[in-house]
C-alpha positions as CSV (number, residue, x, y, z in Angstrom):
1,M,-136.9,-38.2,-1.2
2,A,-136.5,-38.1,-5.0
3,L,-137.7,-40.2,-8.0
4,T,-135.1,-41.9,-10.1
5,D,-135.5,-42.4,-13.9
6,T,-136.8,-45.9,-13.2
7,G,-139.6,-44.6,-11.0
8,A,-138.1,-45.5,-7.7
9,R,-138.1,-43.1,-4.8
10,V,-134.7,-43.0,-3.1
11,S,-134.7,-42.3,0.6
12,A,-132.0,-40.5,2.4
13,P,-130.6,-43.4,4.4
14,A,-128.2,-45.5,2.3
15,R,-128.6,-48.7,4.3
16,Q,-131.4,-50.6,5.8
17,S,-131.7,-53.5,8.2
18,V,-131.6,-57.1,7.0
19,G,-135.1,-57.7,8.3
20,R,-136.4,-54.7,6.4
21,T,-134.7,-56.0,3.2
22,V,-136.2,-59.4,3.6
23,R,-139.7,-58.0,4.2
24,A,-139.2,-55.9,1.0
25,Y,-138.4,-58.9,-1.1
26,I,-141.4,-60.8,0.4
27,Q,-143.5,-57.9,-0.6
28,L,-142.4,-58.3,-4.2
29,T,-144.2,-61.7,-4.2
30,K,-147.6,-60.0,-3.4
31,P,-148.3,-62.2,-0.3
32,R,-152.1,-61.4,-0.4
33,V,-152.3,-62.8,-3.9
34,L,-150.5,-66.0,-2.7
35,E,-153.5,-66.6,-0.4
36,L,-155.6,-67.2,-3.5
37,L,-153.0,-69.9,-4.4
38,L,-153.7,-71.7,-1.2
39,V,-157.5,-71.3,-1.5
40,T,-157.6,-72.8,-4.9
41,T,-154.8,-75.3,-5.0
42,I,-155.3,-77.4,-1.8
43,P,-159.0,-78.1,-2.1
44,V,-158.5,-79.2,-5.7
45,M,-155.9,-81.7,-4.5
46,F,-158.5,-83.1,-2.1
47,L,-161.0,-83.5,-5.0
48,A,-158.4,-85.1,-7.3
49,A,-157.5,-87.6,-4.6
50,D,-161.2,-88.2,-3.7
51,G,-160.2,-87.7,-0.1
52,L,-157.0,-86.9,1.8
53,P,-154.0,-86.4,-0.5
54,N,-150.5,-87.2,0.6
55,L,-149.4,-84.5,3.1
56,W,-145.9,-84.2,1.6
57,L,-147.4,-83.8,-1.9
58,I,-149.6,-80.9,-0.6
59,V,-146.5,-79.2,1.0
60,A,-144.4,-79.7,-2.2
61,T,-147.1,-78.4,-4.5
62,V,-147.9,-75.3,-2.3
63,V,-144.2,-74.4,-1.8
64,G,-143.5,-74.8,-5.6
65,G,-146.7,-73.0,-6.5
66,A,-145.9,-70.1,-4.0
67,M,-142.5,-69.6,-5.5
68,S,-144.0,-69.7,-9.0
69,A,-146.7,-67.1,-8.2
70,G,-144.2,-65.0,-6.3
71,S,-141.9,-65.0,-9.4
72,A,-144.7,-63.8,-11.6
73,A,-145.7,-61.1,-9.1
74,S,-142.1,-59.9,-8.8
75,F,-141.6,-59.7,-12.5
76,N,-144.9,-57.7,-12.7
77,M,-143.6,-55.2,-10.1
78,Y,-140.3,-54.9,-12.0
79,L,-142.1,-54.2,-15.3
80,D,-144.7,-51.9,-13.8
81,R,-142.4,-49.9,-11.5
82,D,-142.8,-46.8,-13.6
83,I,-146.6,-46.6,-13.2
84,D,-146.6,-47.9,-9.6
85,A,-144.8,-44.7,-8.6
86,H,-147.8,-42.7,-9.7
87,M,-150.6,-44.7,-8.2
88,K,-151.7,-44.4,-4.5
89,R,-152.5,-48.1,-4.3
90,T,-148.9,-49.0,-5.3
91,E,-146.8,-46.1,-4.4
92,N,-145.3,-47.9,-1.4
93,R,-144.1,-50.9,-3.2
94,P,-140.4,-51.7,-2.6
95,L,-139.2,-50.9,-6.1
96,V,-140.9,-47.5,-5.8
97,T,-139.5,-46.7,-2.4
98,G,-136.1,-47.9,-3.4
99,E,-135.9,-50.7,-0.7
100,V,-135.2,-53.1,-3.6
101,S,-133.2,-52.2,-6.7
102,P,-134.5,-53.1,-10.2
103,R,-131.5,-55.4,-10.7
104,G,-132.2,-57.1,-7.4
105,A,-135.9,-57.6,-8.2
106,L,-135.0,-59.1,-11.6
107,V,-132.5,-61.5,-10.2
108,F,-135.0,-62.5,-7.5
109,S,-137.8,-63.0,-10.1
110,W,-135.7,-65.3,-12.3
111,T,-134.4,-67.2,-9.3
112,L,-137.9,-68.0,-8.1
113,A,-139.0,-68.9,-11.6
114,I,-136.2,-71.4,-12.1
115,V,-136.2,-72.9,-8.6
116,S,-140.0,-73.3,-8.6
117,T,-140.0,-75.2,-11.9
118,V,-137.2,-77.5,-10.8
119,W,-138.8,-78.0,-7.4
120,L,-142.2,-79.0,-8.9
121,W,-140.5,-81.3,-11.5
122,A,-138.5,-83.0,-8.7
123,F,-141.2,-83.3,-6.0
124,T,-144.5,-83.5,-8.0
125,N,-144.3,-84.3,-11.7
126,W,-143.3,-82.7,-15.1
127,V,-147.0,-81.8,-15.9
128,A,-147.3,-79.6,-12.8
129,A,-143.8,-78.1,-13.5
130,A,-144.7,-77.3,-17.1
131,L,-148.0,-75.7,-16.1
132,S,-146.3,-73.6,-13.5
133,A,-143.7,-72.3,-16.0
134,G,-146.6,-71.6,-18.4
135,A,-148.4,-69.6,-15.8
136,I,-145.4,-67.4,-15.2
137,F,-145.0,-66.8,-18.9
138,F,-148.7,-65.9,-19.4
139,Y,-148.8,-63.5,-16.5
140,V,-145.5,-61.7,-17.3
141,V,-145.5,-61.7,-21.1
142,I,-149.1,-61.9,-22.2
143,Y,-150.7,-59.9,-19.4
144,T,-148.1,-57.5,-18.1
145,M,-146.1,-56.8,-21.2
146,L,-148.7,-57.1,-24.0
147,L,-152.2,-56.6,-22.7
148,K,-152.3,-54.5,-19.6
149,R,-151.5,-51.2,-21.1
150,R,-153.3,-51.8,-24.5
151,T,-156.8,-53.1,-23.9
152,E,-159.6,-52.6,-21.3
153,Q,-160.2,-56.4,-21.5
154,N,-156.7,-56.9,-20.1
155,I,-157.8,-58.6,-16.9
156,V,-160.1,-60.9,-18.7
157,W,-157.3,-62.6,-20.6
158,G,-154.6,-61.8,-18.2
159,G,-156.6,-63.5,-15.5
160,I,-155.9,-66.8,-17.2
161,A,-152.6,-66.9,-15.3
162,G,-154.6,-66.9,-12.0
163,C,-156.5,-70.0,-13.2
164,F,-153.4,-72.2,-13.4
165,P,-153.2,-73.2,-9.7
166,V,-156.3,-75.4,-10.0
167,I,-154.9,-77.5,-12.8
168,I,-151.5,-77.5,-11.2
169,G,-153.0,-78.9,-8.0
170,W,-155.0,-81.5,-9.9
171,S,-152.0,-82.6,-12.1
172,A,-149.8,-82.8,-9.0
173,V,-152.1,-85.6,-7.7
174,T,-153.1,-87.4,-10.8
175,S,-150.2,-86.6,-13.3
176,S,-153.0,-85.9,-15.8
177,L,-155.9,-83.6,-16.7
178,T,-159.6,-84.4,-17.1
179,W,-162.7,-82.2,-17.6
180,T,-163.0,-81.5,-13.8
181,P,-159.9,-79.2,-13.6
182,F,-160.8,-77.4,-16.8
183,I,-164.2,-76.6,-15.3
184,L,-162.5,-75.3,-12.2
185,F,-160.1,-73.3,-14.6
186,L,-163.2,-71.9,-16.3
187,L,-164.8,-71.0,-12.9
188,V,-161.7,-68.9,-11.8
189,F,-161.4,-67.4,-15.3
190,L,-165.0,-66.1,-15.2
191,W,-164.7,-65.0,-11.5
192,T,-161.7,-62.8,-12.1
193,P,-163.4,-59.9,-14.0
194,P,-166.2,-59.3,-11.4
195,H,-163.6,-59.6,-8.7
196,Y,-161.1,-57.1,-10.2
197,W,-163.3,-54.6,-12.0
198,P,-164.9,-53.3,-8.8
199,L,-161.3,-52.7,-7.5
200,S,-160.4,-50.7,-10.6
201,M,-163.7,-48.7,-10.1
202,K,-162.4,-47.6,-6.7
203,Y,-159.0,-46.6,-8.1
204,K,-160.4,-45.2,-11.3
205,G,-158.3,-42.0,-11.0
206,D,-155.1,-43.9,-10.5
207,Y,-155.5,-46.0,-13.6
208,A,-156.5,-42.9,-15.6
209,E,-153.4,-41.0,-14.5
210,V,-151.1,-43.7,-15.7
211,D,-153.1,-44.4,-18.8
212,V,-153.8,-48.1,-18.0
213,P,-157.2,-48.9,-19.6
214,M,-158.9,-51.0,-16.9
215,L,-162.6,-51.4,-17.8
216,G,-163.6,-50.2,-14.3
217,A,-161.7,-47.0,-15.0
218,T,-162.7,-46.4,-18.7
219,R,-166.4,-47.1,-18.5
220,D,-169.2,-45.6,-16.3
221,G,-170.6,-47.4,-13.3
222,V,-173.7,-48.7,-15.2
223,Q,-171.6,-50.3,-17.9
224,V,-169.2,-51.8,-15.5
225,G,-172.0,-53.0,-13.2
226,L,-173.7,-54.8,-16.1
227,Q,-170.5,-56.5,-17.0
228,V,-170.0,-57.6,-13.4
229,I,-173.5,-59.1,-13.3
230,L,-173.0,-61.0,-16.5
231,Y,-169.7,-62.5,-15.4
232,A,-171.0,-63.3,-11.9
233,W,-173.9,-65.2,-13.4
234,A,-171.5,-67.1,-15.7
235,T,-169.3,-67.9,-12.7
236,I,-172.1,-69.5,-10.8
237,A,-173.3,-71.4,-13.9
238,S,-169.8,-72.8,-14.3
239,S,-169.7,-73.8,-10.6
240,L,-172.8,-75.8,-11.1
241,L,-171.3,-77.7,-14.0
242,L,-169.0,-79.3,-11.5
243,I,-171.9,-81.2,-9.8
244,P,-172.6,-83.6,-12.7
245,V,-169.1,-83.8,-14.1
246,A,-167.2,-84.4,-10.8
247,G,-170.1,-86.1,-9.0
248,M,-170.2,-83.4,-6.2
249,G,-172.3,-84.1,-3.2
250,L,-174.7,-82.2,-1.0
251,V,-172.2,-79.9,0.7
252,Y,-170.8,-78.5,-2.5
253,T,-174.2,-78.3,-4.2
254,V,-175.7,-76.2,-1.3
255,S,-172.6,-74.1,-1.0
256,A,-172.5,-73.3,-4.8
257,L,-176.2,-72.2,-4.7
258,V,-176.1,-70.3,-1.5
259,F,-172.8,-68.5,-1.8
260,G,-173.3,-68.0,-5.5
261,G,-176.7,-66.5,-4.9
262,W,-175.1,-64.0,-2.5
263,F,-172.4,-63.1,-4.9
264,I,-175.0,-62.4,-7.6
265,Y,-177.0,-60.3,-5.2
266,E,-174.1,-58.1,-4.4
267,S,-173.4,-57.7,-8.1
268,H,-177.0,-56.6,-8.7
269,V,-176.8,-54.1,-5.8
270,L,-173.8,-52.5,-7.5
271,Y,-175.5,-52.2,-10.8
272,A,-178.8,-50.9,-9.3
273,R,-177.1,-48.2,-7.4
274,A,-175.2,-47.1,-10.5
275,V,-178.4,-47.0,-12.5
276,R,-180.1,-44.9,-9.8
277,G,-177.1,-42.6,-9.7
278,G,-176.6,-43.4,-6.0
279,K,-173.4,-44.0,-4.1
280,V,-171.7,-47.0,-5.6
281,Q,-169.7,-49.2,-3.2
282,P,-167.6,-51.4,-5.5
283,M,-165.5,-52.7,-2.7
284,R,-168.5,-54.6,-1.3
285,V,-168.5,-56.7,-4.5
286,F,-164.7,-57.0,-4.4
287,H,-164.7,-58.4,-0.8
288,A,-167.8,-60.5,-1.6
289,S,-166.0,-62.1,-4.5
290,I,-163.1,-63.2,-2.3
291,T,-165.3,-64.6,0.4
292,Y,-167.4,-66.4,-2.3
293,L,-164.4,-68.1,-3.9
294,T,-162.9,-69.0,-0.5
295,L,-166.1,-70.6,0.8
296,L,-166.8,-72.4,-2.5
297,F,-163.3,-74.0,-2.5
298,V,-163.6,-75.0,1.2
299,A,-166.7,-76.8,0.1
300,I,-164.7,-78.5,-2.7
301,A,-162.2,-79.8,-0.1
302,I,-164.9,-81.0,2.3
303,D,-167.2,-82.6,-0.2
304,P,-165.0,-85.6,-1.1
305,L,-164.5,-86.4,2.6
306,L,-168.2,-87.0,3.2
307,P,-170.4,-89.9,2.1
308,F,-173.3,-87.6,0.9
């Protein structure tokens, strides 16, 4: 098995099954990241509708949003294939193994981008379609091409692309934007650094090898832990803003306090262990952040359905 000049490893077999090819293209869309789309988009649609939104509208928004997010992820893999070949976390991606060619990935990325925009325009509204196209542009151009390899604050600003699903979901229902979706946008924006920096701590060596300045890889555990704490507290503060602005009820209020308190606790544990020089377990915070956001958005979906 050898590396090509594009960073792809070419295996001896010249052909592969159709099923394997399909799986490789699906992998380009980063399916696990698409889970975040579902977690944040659908509950916001419940909140925007103040109850059950139209089922077809949910399906249309999720399908369009999934294609949009998949396009951005595929562009990202195409542009980062050179460094992915040198990182353990990404060395099995399809552009590295040669299961998908760079040309195939680029065509696939553009196809998803165009189809997702047209789909959302046709089956939701132009606001959602425009926001979707903007999200792709931000993730591909602003984050991947301009920021990722230049600044350790890359994920802070690049994470903006991951905030778009909440305003896309809201605009799909209402065809407009109010303060509520922007607070949700802020919530996801502030959540992204304490979610991703622990992951970059775990793969610190990988990022250092490819010279990508993720803060979790360029700073020591104490500095990163402090930043995680600050952003975690800011995340919980922004989640509480939703209570007066959107008139959230008891379910959301209790959830925001309880799950937010747990997220902050895990952040402080990370920092305390780093200060004492003990064994730091950054993945505890990483997984806690995912669970926190999931449970919080489940509460966002449930709250409008209850009378209290």
